[in-house]
Chimera marker file (.cmm) of the C-alpha trace (Angstrom):
<marker_set name="trace">
<marker id="1" x="0.000" y="0.000" z="0.000" r="1" g="1" b="0" radius="0.5"/>
<marker id="2" x="1.844" y="3.083" z="-1.201" r="1" g="1" b="0" radius="0.5"/>
<marker id="3" x="0.944" y="6.347" z="0.432" r="1" g="1" b="0" radius="0.5"/>
<marker id="4" x="1.853" y="9.620" z="-1.273" r="1" g="1" b="0" radius="0.5"/>
<marker id="5" x="1.848" y="13.130" z="0.128" r="1" g="1" b="0" radius="0.5"/>
<marker id="6" x="-0.004" y="15.337" z="-2.308" r="1" g="1" b="0" radius="0.5"/>
<marker id="7" x="-0.233" y="18.869" z="-0.884" r="1" g="1" b="0" radius="0.5"/>
<marker id="8" x="2.151" y="19.216" z="2.035" r="1" g="1" b="0" radius="0.5"/>
<marker id="9" x="2.327" y="22.996" z="1.982" r="1" g="1" b="0" radius="0.5"/>
<marker id="10" x="-0.716" y="24.222" z="0.078" r="1" g="1" b="0" radius="0.5"/>
<marker id="11" x="-1.623" y="27.871" z="0.496" r="1" g="1" b="0" radius="0.5"/>
<marker id="12" x="-4.669" y="29.037" z="2.416" r="1" g="1" b="0" radius="0.5"/>
<marker id="13" x="-6.295" y="30.708" z="-0.577" r="1" g="1" b="0" radius="0.5"/>
<marker id="14" x="-6.158" y="27.534" z="-2.654" r="1" g="1" b="0" radius="0.5"/>
<marker id="15" x="-7.640" y="25.403" z="0.104" r="1" g="1" b="0" radius="0.5"/>
<marker id="16" x="-10.506" y="27.300" z="1.635" r="1" g="1" b="0" radius="0.5"/>
<marker id="17" x="-11.071" y="31.029" z="2.119" r="1" g="1" b="0" radius="0.5"/>
<marker id="18" x="-12.252" y="30.684" z="5.725" r="1" g="1" b="0" radius="0.5"/>
<marker id="19" x="-9.090" y="28.973" z="7.031" r="1" g="1" b="0" radius="0.5"/>
<marker id="20" x="-6.757" y="31.203" z="9.015" r="1" g="1" b="0" radius="0.5"/>
<marker id="21" x="-3.534" y="32.405" z="7.418" r="1" g="1" b="0" radius="0.5"/>
<marker id="22" x="-0.515" y="30.194" z="8.020" r="1" g="1" b="0" radius="0.5"/>
<marker id="23" x="-2.488" y="26.950" z="7.942" r="1" g="1" b="0" radius="0.5"/>
<marker id="24" x="-1.736" y="24.282" z="5.390" r="1" g="1" b="0" radius="0.5"/>
<marker id="25" x="-3.087" y="20.870" z="4.543" r="1" g="1" b="0" radius="0.5"/>
<marker id="26" x="-1.601" y="17.390" z="4.334" r="1" g="1" b="0" radius="0.5"/>
<marker id="27" x="-3.416" y="15.166" z="1.886" r="1" g="1" b="0" radius="0.5"/>
<marker id="28" x="-2.718" y="11.442" z="1.671" r="1" g="1" b="0" radius="0.5"/>
<marker id="29" x="-4.030" y="9.442" z="-1.223" r="1" g="1" b="0" radius="0.5"/>
<marker id="30" x="-3.966" y="5.719" z="-1.817" r="1" g="1" b="0" radius="0.5"/>
<marker id="31" x="-6.199" y="3.375" z="-3.752" r="1" g="1" b="0" radius="0.5"/>
<marker id="32" x="-8.705" y="2.881" z="-0.955" r="1" g="1" b="0" radius="0.5"/>
<marker id="33" x="-8.960" y="6.279" z="0.707" r="1" g="1" b="0" radius="0.5"/>
<marker id="34" x="-8.220" y="9.985" z="0.607" r="1" g="1" b="0" radius="0.5"/>
<marker id="35" x="-7.318" y="11.675" z="3.885" r="1" g="1" b="0" radius="0.5"/>
<marker id="36" x="-6.721" y="15.322" z="4.796" r="1" g="1" b="0" radius="0.5"/>
<marker id="37" x="-4.984" y="16.711" z="7.872" r="1" g="1" b="0" radius="0.5"/>
<marker id="38" x="-4.827" y="20.431" z="8.616" r="1" g="1" b="0" radius="0.5"/>
<marker id="39" x="-1.513" y="21.850" z="9.828" r="1" g="1" b="0" radius="0.5"/>
<marker id="40" x="-2.304" y="24.829" z="12.052" r="1" g="1" b="0" radius="0.5"/>
<marker id="41" x="0.326" y="27.459" z="12.857" r="1" g="1" b="0" radius="0.5"/>
<marker id="42" x="3.078" y="25.280" z="11.348" r="1" g="1" b="0" radius="0.5"/>
<marker id="43" x="2.585" y="22.776" z="14.188" r="1" g="1" b="0" radius="0.5"/>
<marker id="44" x="3.654" y="19.649" z="12.322" r="1" g="1" b="0" radius="0.5"/>
<marker id="45" x="3.895" y="17.504" z="15.476" r="1" g="1" b="0" radius="0.5"/>
<marker id="46" x="0.213" y="18.014" z="16.227" r="1" g="1" b="0" radius="0.5"/>
<marker id="47" x="-0.678" y="17.248" z="12.597" r="1" g="1" b="0" radius="0.5"/>
<marker id="48" x="1.374" y="14.039" z="12.701" r="1" g="1" b="0" radius="0.5"/>
<marker id="49" x="-0.421" y="12.933" z="15.870" r="1" g="1" b="0" radius="0.5"/>
<marker id="50" x="-3.768" y="13.534" z="14.165" r="1" g="1" b="0" radius="0.5"/>
<marker id="51" x="-2.561" y="11.656" z="11.077" r="1" g="1" b="0" radius="0.5"/>
<marker id="52" x="-1.439" y="8.658" z="13.151" r="1" g="1" b="0" radius="0.5"/>
<marker id="53" x="-4.798" y="8.563" z="14.954" r="1" g="1" b="0" radius="0.5"/>
<marker id="54" x="-6.687" y="8.599" z="11.658" r="1" g="1" b="0" radius="0.5"/>
<marker id="55" x="-4.470" y="5.875" z="10.186" r="1" g="1" b="0" radius="0.5"/>
<marker id="56" x="-4.980" y="3.785" z="13.327" r="1" g="1" b="0" radius="0.5"/>
<marker id="57" x="-8.774" y="4.180" z="13.164" r="1" g="1" b="0" radius="0.5"/>
<marker id="58" x="-8.818" y="3.274" z="9.459" r="1" g="1" b="0" radius="0.5"/>
<marker id="59" x="-6.888" y="0.072" z="10.161" r="1" g="1" b="0" radius="0.5"/>
<marker id="60" x="-3.950" y="0.951" z="7.920" r="1" g="1" b="0" radius="0.5"/>
<marker id="61" x="-1.344" y="-0.202" z="10.438" r="1" g="1" b="0" radius="0.5"/>
<marker id="62" x="-3.122" y="-3.533" z="10.922" r="1" g="1" b="0" radius="0.5"/>
<marker id="63" x="-3.326" y="-4.064" z="7.166" r="1" g="1" b="0" radius="0.5"/>
<marker id="64" x="0.342" y="-3.184" z="6.684" r="1" g="1" b="0" radius="0.5"/>
<marker id="65" x="1.285" y="-5.698" z="9.374" r="1" g="1" b="0" radius="0.5"/>
<marker id="66" x="-0.804" y="-8.403" z="7.699" r="1" g="1" b="0" radius="0.5"/>
<marker id="67" x="0.744" y="-7.674" z="4.303" r="1" g="1" b="0" radius="0.5"/>
<marker id="68" x="4.350" y="-7.985" z="5.491" r="1" g="1" b="0" radius="0.5"/>
<marker id="69" x="4.278" y="-11.723" z="4.812" r="1" g="1" b="0" radius="0.5"/>
<marker id="70" x="2.208" y="-13.920" z="2.569" r="1" g="1" b="0" radius="0.5"/>
<marker id="71" x="-0.777" y="-15.455" z="4.294" r="1" g="1" b="0" radius="0.5"/>
<marker id="72" x="-2.171" y="-18.668" z="2.912" r="1" g="1" b="0" radius="0.5"/>
<marker id="73" x="-5.897" y="-18.588" z="2.117" r="1" g="1" b="0" radius="0.5"/>
<marker id="74" x="-6.556" y="-21.295" z="4.701" r="1" g="1" b="0" radius="0.5"/>
<marker id="75" x="-4.718" y="-19.247" z="7.367" r="1" g="1" b="0" radius="0.5"/>
<marker id="76" x="-6.716" y="-16.164" z="6.375" r="1" g="1" b="0" radius="0.5"/>
<marker id="77" x="-10.016" y="-18.065" z="6.696" r="1" g="1" b="0" radius="0.5"/>
<marker id="78" x="-8.985" y="-19.429" z="10.088" r="1" g="1" b="0" radius="0.5"/>
<marker id="79" x="-7.975" y="-15.947" z="11.305" r="1" g="1" b="0" radius="0.5"/>
<marker id="80" x="-11.214" y="-14.381" z="10.086" r="1" g="1" b="0" radius="0.5"/>
<marker id="81" x="-13.286" y="-17.219" z="11.590" r="1" g="1" b="0" radius="0.5"/>
<marker id="82" x="-11.544" y="-16.795" z="14.968" r="1" g="1" b="0" radius="0.5"/>
<marker id="83" x="-12.181" y="-13.030" z="14.826" r="1" g="1" b="0" radius="0.5"/>
<marker id="84" x="-15.862" y="-13.663" z="14.077" r="1" g="1" b="0" radius="0.5"/>
<marker id="85" x="-16.105" y="-16.024" z="17.062" r="1" g="1" b="0" radius="0.5"/>
<marker id="86" x="-14.487" y="-13.394" z="19.322" r="1" g="1" b="0" radius="0.5"/>
<marker id="87" x="-16.902" y="-10.726" z="18.064" r="1" g="1" b="0" radius="0.5"/>
<marker id="88" x="-19.920" y="-13.005" z="18.617" r="1" g="1" b="0" radius="0.5"/>
<marker id="89" x="-18.827" y="-13.882" z="22.146" r="1" g="1" b="0" radius="0.5"/>
<marker id="90" x="-18.232" y="-10.229" z="22.956" r="1" g="1" b="0" radius="0.5"/>
<marker id="91" x="-21.693" y="-9.299" z="21.658" r="1" g="1" b="0" radius="0.5"/>
<marker id="92" x="-23.242" y="-12.106" z="23.722" r="1" g="1" b="0" radius="0.5"/>
<marker id="93" x="-21.452" y="-10.855" z="26.851" r="1" g="1" b="0" radius="0.5"/>
<marker id="94" x="-22.604" y="-7.296" z="26.231" r="1" g="1" b="0" radius="0.5"/>
<marker id="95" x="-26.183" y="-8.438" z="25.554" r="1" g="1" b="0" radius="0.5"/>
<marker id="96" x="-26.213" y="-10.556" z="28.713" r="1" g="1" b="0" radius="0.5"/>
<marker id="97" x="-24.815" y="-7.677" z="30.759" r="1" g="1" b="0" radius="0.5"/>
<marker id="98" x="-27.397" y="-5.274" z="29.320" r="1" g="1" b="0" radius="0.5"/>
<marker id="99" x="-30.256" y="-7.700" z="30.000" r="1" g="1" b="0" radius="0.5"/>
<marker id="100" x="-29.038" y="-8.284" z="33.549" r="1" g="1" b="0" radius="0.5"/>
<marker id="101" x="-28.456" y="-12.002" z="33.251" r="1" g="1" b="0" radius="0.5"/>
<marker id="102" x="-24.997" y="-11.865" z="34.820" r="1" g="1" b="0" radius="0.5"/>
<link id1="1" id2="2" r="1" g="1" b="0" radius="0.2"/>
<link id1="2" id2="3" r="1" g="1" b="0" radius="0.2"/>
<link id1="3" id2="4" r="1" g="1" b="0" radius="0.2"/>
<link id1="4" id2="5" r="1" g="1" b="0" radius="0.2"/>
<link id1="5" id2="6" r="1" g="1" b="0" radius="0.2"/>
<link id1="6" id2="7" r="1" g="1" b="0" radius="0.2"/>
<link id1="7" id2="8" r="1" g="1" b="0" radius="0.2"/>
<link id1="8" id2="9" r="1" g="1" b="0" radius="0.2"/>
<link id1="9" id2="10" r="1" g="1" b="0" radius="0.2"/>
<link id1="10" id2="11" r="1" g="1" b="0" radius="0.2"/>
<link id1="11" id2="12" r="1" g="1" b="0" radius="0.2"/>
<link id1="12" id2="13" r="1" g="1" b="0" radius="0.2"/>
<link id1="13" id2="14" r="1" g="1" b="0" radius="0.2"/>
<link id1="14" id2="15" r="1" g="1" b="0" radius="0.2"/>
<link id1="15" id2="16" r="1" g="1" b="0" radius="0.2"/>
<link id1="16" id2="17" r="1" g="1" b="0" radius="0.2"/>
<link id1="17" id2="18" r="1" g="1" b="0" radius="0.2"/>
<link id1="18" id2="19" r="1" g="1" b="0" radius="0.2"/>
<link id1="19" id2="20" r="1" g="1" b="0" radius="0.2"/>
<link id1="20" id2="21" r="1" g="1" b="0" radius="0.2"/>
<link id1="21" id2="22" r="1" g="1" b="0" radius="0.2"/>
<link id1="22" id2="23" r="1" g="1" b="0" radius="0.2"/>
<link id1="23" id2="24" r="1" g="1" b="0" radius="0.2"/>
<link id1="24" id2="25" r="1" g="1" b="0" radius="0.2"/>
<link id1="25" id2="26" r="1" g="1" b="0" radius="0.2"/>
<link id1="26" id2="27" r="1" g="1" b="0" radius="0.2"/>
<link id1="27" id2="28" r="1" g="1" b="0" radius="0.2"/>
<link id1="28" id2="29" r="1" g="1" b="0" radius="0.2"/>
<link id1="29" id2="30" r="1" g="1" b="0" radius="0.2"/>
<link id1="30" id2="31" r="1" g="1" b="0" radius="0.2"/>
<link id1="31" id2="32" r="1" g="1" b="0" radius="0.2"/>
<link id1="32" id2="33" r="1" g="1" b="0" radius="0.2"/>
<link id1="33" id2="34" r="1" g="1" b="0" radius="0.2"/>
<link id1="34" id2="35" r="1" g="1" b="0" radius="0.2"/>
<link id1="35" id2="36" r="1" g="1" b="0" radius="0.2"/>
<link id1="36" id2="37" r="1" g="1" b="0" radius="0.2"/>
<link id1="37" id2="38" r="1" g="1" b="0" radius="0.2"/>
<link id1="38" id2="39" r="1" g="1" b="0" radius="0.2"/>
<link id1="39" id2="40" r="1" g="1" b="0" radius="0.2"/>
<link id1="40" id2="41" r="1" g="1" b="0" radius="0.2"/>
<link id1="41" id2="42" r="1" g="1" b="0" radius="0.2"/>
<link id1="42" id2="43" r="1" g="1" b="0" radius="0.2"/>
<link id1="43" id2="44" r="1" g="1" b="0" radius="0.2"/>
<link id1="44" id2="45" r="1" g="1" b="0" radius="0.2"/>
<link id1="45" id2="46" r="1" g="1" b="0" radius="0.2"/>
<link id1="46" id2="47" r="1" g="1" b="0" radius="0.2"/>
<link id1="47" id2="48" r="1" g="1" b="0" radius="0.2"/>
<link id1="48" id2="49" r="1" g="1" b="0" radius="0.2"/>
<link id1="49" id2="50" r="1" g="1" b="0" radius="0.2"/>
<link id1="50" id2="51" r="1" g="1" b="0" radius="0.2"/>
<link id1="51" id2="52" r="1" g="1" b="0" radius="0.2"/>
<link id1="52" id2="53" r="1" g="1" b="0" radius="0.2"/>
<link id1="53" id2="54" r="1" g="1" b="0" radius="0.2"/>
<link id1="54" id2="55" r="1" g="1" b="0" radius="0.2"/>
<link id1="55" id2="56" r="1" g="1" b="0" radius="0.2"/>
<link id1="56" id2="57" r="1" g="1" b="0" radius="0.2"/>
<link id1="57" id2="58" r="1" g="1" b="0" radius="0.2"/>
<link id1="58" id2="59" r="1" g="1" b="0" radius="0.2"/>
<link id1="59" id2="60" r="1" g="1" b="0" radius="0.2"/>
<link id1="60" id2="61" r="1" g="1" b="0" radius="0.2"/>
<link id1="61" id2="62" r="1" g="1" b="0" radius="0.2"/>
<link id1="62" id2="63" r="1" g="1" b="0" radius="0.2"/>
<link id1="63" id2="64" r="1" g="1" b="0" radius="0.2"/>
<link id1="64" id2="65" r="1" g="1" b="0" radius="0.2"/>
<link id1="65" id2="66" r="1" g="1" b="0" radius="0.2"/>
<link id1="66" id2="67" r="1" g="1" b="0" radius="0.2"/>
<link id1="67" id2="68" r="1" g="1" b="0" radius="0.2"/>
<link id1="68" id2="69" r="1" g="1" b="0" radius="0.2"/>
<link id1="69" id2="70" r="1" g="1" b="0" radius="0.2"/>
<link id1="70" id2="71" r="1" g="1" b="0" radius="0.2"/>
<link id1="71" id2="72" r="1" g="1" b="0" radius="0.2"/>
<link id1="72" id2="73" r="1" g="1" b="0" radius="0.2"/>
<link id1="73" id2="74" r="1" g="1" b="0" radius="0.2"/>
<link id1="74" id2="75" r="1" g="1" b="0" radius="0.2"/>
<link id1="75" id2="76" r="1" g="1" b="0" radius="0.2"/>
<link id1="76" id2="77" r="1" g="1" b="0" radius="0.2"/>
<link id1="77" id2="78" r="1" g="1" b="0" radius="0.2"/>
<link id1="78" id2="79" r="1" g="1" b="0" radius="0.2"/>
<link id1="79" id2="80" r="1" g="1" b="0" radius="0.2"/>
<link id1="80" id2="81" r="1" g="1" b="0" radius="0.2"/>
<link id1="81" id2="82" r="1" g="1" b="0" radius="0.2"/>
<link id1="82" id2="83" r="1" g="1" b="0" radius="0.2"/>
<link id1="83" id2="84" r="1" g="1" b="0" radius="0.2"/>
<link id1="84" id2="85" r="1" g="1" b="0" radius="0.2"/>
<link id1="85" id2="86" r="1" g="1" b="0" radius="0.2"/>
<link id1="86" id2="87" r="1" g="1" b="0" radius="0.2"/>
<link id1="87" id2="88" r="1" g="1" b="0" radius="0.2"/>
<link id1="88" id2="89" r="1" g="1" b="0" radius="0.2"/>
<link id1="89" id2="90" r="1" g="1" b="0" radius="0.2"/>
<link id1="90" id2="91" r="1" g="1" b="0" radius="0.2"/>
<link id1="91" id2="92" r="1" g="1" b="0" radius="0.2"/>
<link id1="92" id2="93" r="1" g="1" b="0" radius="0.2"/>
<link id1="93" id2="94" r="1" g="1" b="0" radius="0.2"/>
<link id1="94" id2="95" r="1" g="1" b="0" radius="0.2"/>
<link id1="95" id2="96" r="1" g="1" b="0" radius="0.2"/>
<link id1="96" id2="97" r="1" g="1" b="0" radius="0.2"/>
<link id1="97" id2="98" r="1" g="1" b="0" radius="0.2"/>
<link id1="98" id2="99" r="1" g="1" b="0" radius="0.2"/>
<link id1="99" id2="100" r="1" g="1" b="0" radius="0.2"/>
<link id1="100" id2="101" r="1" g="1" b="0" radius="0.2"/>
<link id1="101" id2="102" r="1" g="1" b="0" radius="0.2"/>
</marker_set>
C-alpha cells in the first residue's frame, strides 16, 4: 500500500477562504482512501499525531502488518473465523450484561 503526500504545503487561498492564514493541509491518497490533515500554525507535530490517529482508526497499520508476509488462504479463513467467534462472544457478553443475566 503506497501512500503519497499530495499537498504538504498548500496555500490558504487555494484550500478554503475561511481557514486562518498560516495553515496548510496534508493530503494522503492511496487506492482505498483519501485523507486530509490540517496543519495549524506550522505545528507539524500536532498534525502528525492527528494523522497517526486517523491511520490507526482506518486500520492501515493492521493491514500493513498483515501484508508484510504472505498469508495462505486457509490461514486467512482461520484468522477471520476466529475473529468472528471473538466478536460473537463479545456481543453475547454485552447483551447478557445489558439484559441483567450476569
